[in-house]
N, C-alpha and C positions, 0 to 999 in steps of 0.2 A: 677400956675395951674388954669385952668378955673373953674368957679363955677359949671357948669353941671357935670364935671368929679368928683369933690369933692362930689357932691350930689349922684352920682352913687356909688362911693366908700363907702360912709356912708350907703347908703341903702343896699348894698350887704353885708357890714360888719354886720349890724344888722340882716339880714336874715341868714347869716351863723352862727352867734354865739348864737342866741336866738330863732329863729323861724323855723329852718330847720325841715323837716319831719323826723320822726323817727319810728323805728319798736317798737312794743309793747314788753315789757319784762315780761314774765310770764303772768298768767291769771289775768286780771283785772288791771294790772299795766300800767300806762301811762307815767311815768317819764322817760326821756331819760337817757341813760348811757353816762356819759361824762368822758373825760380824767381827770387825776389828775391836770394837768396844762392846762388851756385854753390859746390858742395862736392865733395870727392873724399876717400874713405875707403879707405885701404890698410892691411890688417892682416895681418902675416906672423908668426905665432907660431913659436917654435922654429926660427928662420931658420938656425941653424948645425947643427941636427940632420940626420943622414943615415940614420937607422935605419928610417924609415917613408916610404912614398910621400906625395906632396903632392896636395891638391885645391884648386883655385882657383875660388871662386864669384865670378862677374862679374854685376853687375846694378845695381838701384836700391835704394831704401830698403826695399822688400819683401824683397829678397835679404838686406839687412843685418839685417832682423828675424828671418828664419829661420836665420841663421848659427849662433846658439848651439845650436839643436836639431841641426843637421847636425854641428856639431863634437862634441856629446855623443854622437851615434849612431856616429860614426867614431873615437871615442877609442880609442887603442891600436891602430888599424888604419891611420890616416893623419893627417897634419897638414893642417888645413883653414885656408886663407887666404881673404881676401876683397878685392875691389876693387869699390867701389860709388860711384855718382855719381847725381845727380838724373836722372829720366827727362824727356826732352824730349817735349812733347806738341804 
């Protein structure tokens, strides 16, 4: 894996897990509500292939859910990867 891609993934992972914008909970409260288990899912199929462009889906569990459909629709046109984490509310 090339260094720029690793840097991008690390930057996005930090943004998704610690610095994501959140809605205020109650009057004067600024702490985000988090899930009981924090998770990070990174999926990079065909990481050594160079014959097709790449698409990176970044999002939460909803993105993770529609990933298979996107991957199926772009089959033979692009390699689809995902970086997903829980949404902070």
